[in-house]
C-alpha positions in Angstrom: 3.8 19.9 21.0 4.1 20.6 17.4 6.9 23.1 17.7 7.5 24.5 13.7 4.6 23.4 12.4 2.3 26.3 11.0 -0.1 24.5 9.2 -3.4 22.4 10.8 -2.8 19.0 11.7 -4.0 16.1 14.2 -2.0 14.6 17.2 -2.6 11.1 16.0 -0.1 9.3 18.2 -2.1 10.9 21.5 -5.3 10.3 20.1 -4.3 6.8 19.7 -2.4 6.6 23.3 -5.9 7.7 24.7 -8.3 5.9 22.9 -10.0 8.6 21.1 -13.1 7.6 18.8 -12.1 7.9 14.9 -14.8 10.7 14.6 -12.8 13.6 16.4 -9.5 14.3 16.4 -7.0 16.6 18.5 -5.8 20.3 17.2 -3.6 22.6 18.9 -5.6 25.5 20.7 -4.2 28.0 18.2 -6.4 26.6 15.5 -9.6 26.3 17.8 -10.6 29.6 15.6 -11.0 27.3 12.7 -14.0 25.4 13.9 -17.4 26.2 15.5 -17.4 23.0 17.0 -15.0 22.4 19.3 -14.4 20.8 22.8 -11.6 22.1 24.9 -9.2 19.5 25.9 -6.0 19.6 28.3 -3.3 16.9 28.4 0.2 17.3 30.2 -1.1 21.2 30.7 -1.1 21.7 27.1 -4.4 23.0 25.5 -6.0 21.5 22.8 -9.3 21.4 21.1 -11.1 17.8 20.5 -12.8 18.5 16.7 -14.7 16.5 14.4 -12.6 14.8 12.2 -14.9 15.8 9.0 -14.4 19.3 10.0 -10.7 18.7 10.2 -10.7 17.3 6.6 -12.8 20.2 5.4 -10.5 22.7 6.7 -7.5 21.3 5.1 -6.0 19.5 8.1 -3.3 17.1 7.7 -3.1 13.9 9.6 0.4 13.9 11.7 2.0 11.0 14.0 2.4 13.7 17.1 2.0 12.4 20.7 2.1 16.2 21.9 
């Protein structure tokens, strides 16, 4: 979990562990309002959204090596 991070960020380590395709990233549920294209995703009872990488970058997202 990304305790304390208030900016839009991805969970790269978790994406890598789960073998996500490069065209999508996982963002915290609280950032879902920033995206029109999103798919709910739950891992270890934590809610995320799977969003297109291009939209993530357009919204100023920062790539972090976060597992959860």
